[in-house]
N, C-alpha and C positions, 0 to 999 in steps of 0.2 A: 489688367483692367478689362472689364466686359462692357462692350457697347451694345445696348439693347434697344428694342423698339417697344413702346407701349402701343399695341395694335388697336386702340379704341376706335380709330377711324375706320378700321376694317371689321368691326364687330358684327356687321350684317352678313358677312361671309360665313358659310359653314366652317366649323373648327378646322378641319383638315385643309380647306382651301385657304383659310387665314394663315395657317402655319406655312403652307407652300408659298404663299405670296411673300411672307416675311423672308423666307429663304431666297426667293428669286430677287428680292430687293438687295440682297447681299448681307443681311444681318445674321449673326451667329447666335443671337440671344433674343428672347422674348421676355418682357416684363408683363406677366399675365394680369390684366386689369378686368374690372367687372364687365360681364356680359350676361344677358338674361338666361341663356341656356346652360350656364355653368356656375357663375358666381355673381348673382345680381347685387346691385346697390342695396345695402341695409336690410337684406332678407336672407333667410337660410339658404346655403348653397344648394343648387339644383343638380350638381354632379353626383352621379351614382358610380358604382364600380365599373360599369360598362363605359360610361363617358370618360372616366379617368383612364381606363385602359386604351380607349380610342385616341385620346390626346397623347399618351405615351408613345403609341404606335406612330402617330403623325410626326412627332418630334424626331423619332429615330429615322423614319422614312425620308424626311426632308433635311436631316442633318442640322437641326436647330435645337438649342437647349433653353431651359428656363433660367434666367438670371435671378428672378424673384417672382413672388406672387403678391398682388396688391389688392387685398379686400378692404372694403369700407363699411364699418359697422358702428353703431352708436354706443361704444363701450364707455364713453365718458358722459353719458346722459344723466342729468340729475333725477330723471324719472327712473326709479329702481326697477320697475318691470321692464322698461326699455333696455336698461343696462344689462339685466340678467339675460334677456333674449339675445343681446349682442354677444355676450360671453358664450352662450350656447352656439351661436353661429361661428364665432372664432374657433371654438374647439373643433368643430367639424371641418373648418377650412384648414386648420393646422394638420389634421389627420389627412386630408386630401393632398396637401402640399408635400407631406412626408411620403405618401404613396406615389406622388409624381417624381420623387427623387430630387426635389428641390430643397435647398438648405437655407433659403432666405425668404423672408416676407417683409413687406414694408407697408406703412399705412400712415394715417393722419391722427392727430390728437382727438378731433371731434369735440363734442360738448358745445356749450354756449358761452360767448364772450360776456354777455350780460349776467351770467351766473358762473363766473370763472371759478370761484372758490368751491362751490358745490360740484361743478364739473370736474375740477381736479381731484376732489375727494372721491368721486365716482371712478375716475381713471385709476386711482391707486387701489380701490377695491377690485377693479378688474385685473390690474397687474398682480395682485395677491393670488388671484385664481388662475391666471394664464401663464405667468412666468414659469411655474413648474412644468406646465405642459410643453411650452417651447423648449425648455431645457431637456425634458425627457425625450423629445423627438429630435433633438439636435438641430433645431432651426433657429437661426439668428433673426433679429428684428431691427429694421431701420425706421425711424420716425421723423415726420416732417411737420413743421408748423404750416397751417393753412388759413387763409382769410376766412373769418367768421367761426373759427374754432376757439376754444377757451384759451388757447395759447397760440398767438398769431405772429409773434416777433422772434427774431433770431436768438438774441441773448437769453431770454427766459426759456426758450425751447431747448437750446443746448444745455442750459443748467438743469432742466427737467430730465433730459436724457442722462446726464451724468448722475443725477440723483437716483436713478434706477440702479446704478452701481453694478452693472453686469457688463463684462467685456464684449459680449455678443449683442448688446443693444446699443445702436449707434444712431448717428444723425444723418438726415437727408436734407440737402440744400436744394430747394426748388427755384431755379432761376426766374421763372415768370412770376414768382411771388416776391421778388426782391424788394419792390417798392412798398409792400406791406410788411415784410420782415424787418425793414429799417425803422418802422414806427411812424405814426401819423405826424409827429412834430419835426422829423428829420427830413430835410430837403434831399431829394434823390435817394440814392442807395449806395453805401460804401460796401460794395460786394467783397472786396479784398479783406476789409476789416472783419466782416461777418464770417467769412470762411476761415480766416486765421483764428478767430475766437473758437470756432468748432474744433480746429486742430486735428488731433488724431481721431476724434469722434466722427469726422466727416468721411463717411464711407459710401455715400450714394449721392448722385446729383440727378435732377430732372432738368432737361435742356429744352427750352422754348423761349420765345421772346414775348415781351409785353410792353405796354406804354406806361409811363409814370403818371398815375392818376392824380398825383399831388402837384403836377406841373401847372404852369400858368396860374399861380396863386390858387390852386385847387379847382381850376375851371377847365382842366383838360377834358373832363366830361361834365355835362350838365345833367344832374340827377334830380328827379322830382318825386315826391314833394321835397322842398328844401329841408335840409337837416336829416334826410334819411340815413339810416345806418347801413344801407346796402354796400357791400364790397364789390369791387369790379377789378378784373384782370383778364388777360388773354393768354392763349398758348399758340403763338405764331411761329413761323419759320425764323430761325436766327437771321437777324438783319432787318426784320420788318418792324421792330419796335425800338425801345430805348434802353434795353439792358446793355451795360458796359461789357461787351464780350472780350475786349482786351484784358480787362480786370478779371473776368470770370475764368477764362481759359489760362491766363497767365498765372493766376493764383493756384489753380489746380496743378499746373506744372511745377510751381514753386514748392507746393506741398507734397510733390511726388505722389499724387493721387493714384490709387490703385484699386478703386472700388468699382461700383456699377455706374455707368453713365447712360441714362435712358433718354432717348428722343421721345418727347411727349407733346407733339403738336396735335391740337384738337380742332383747329379753326378751318381746315380746308378738306372736308370730306369729299368734295367734288374733284379734288386733285390729290388724294391721299397718297397715291403711288409716287408722284413727282415730289411731293413734300417730304415723304419718308426717305427717298433716295438722296435728295439734297441734304437732309439732316445727317445722314450717315457719312456722306462725303465730307461735310464740314467738320463734324466731330472727329472723324478719323484724321483729317489733316491737322487739327489742333492738338489732339491728345495722343496720337500714335507716333510721335516723332521722338 
């Protein structure tokens, strides 16, 4: 198993300093997430050969490896021009990932929940174009359901991953999304049930805490105007929210999980070092026994 850090809270640091900081915190792996100077959100990658070479040098120098690369592009957009642009960005980022010597990428379904059928159709068009590129470069892909994507819940997300029908395309369970993954009508979140449903497709987890937005009869948060479709969740330190961590870690141990476990707290940039160190210690104690 690989325990990685998503260094998003460290994105303001120059790349080499970010890598050095991750190493000093004790992590052996980085899950490279969007940053403006290398791989921006929803835009063409900014990394050229020089920046790729510099990152490879930093990783070697500080003794850290990439567990995965996490781009976010609108590859499921019902707008065809937007989708085609996203495929173009994906192709370049796959090339960069191969140049970095990393064999795994992960991402979200994207698209729009109010246009779920059109978004899924766009997703499959993108898969038709991109799966041969992933396969040619020898890069695996892990996908997660995300609040406000066309696929937001665990069961349909796992089914969609299985429908791709590639052994190297697998599922990512994101713990802070648990209360969205269980669906709007289900109280709480049966994490063990959802993970067991994914079964052997569960090859990646994102670890952070969140509150149950459905709690207190849906009044855990007051959102205005009434009836808004806005989604809400957090990425907090383990223990600061309401995720059932006994179920989460216990089920991973039950399933003999041997994939990537990424600490992905985003809430505490003012204490990024302390948060990241705490998360590594907790994950190591739970999953390295």
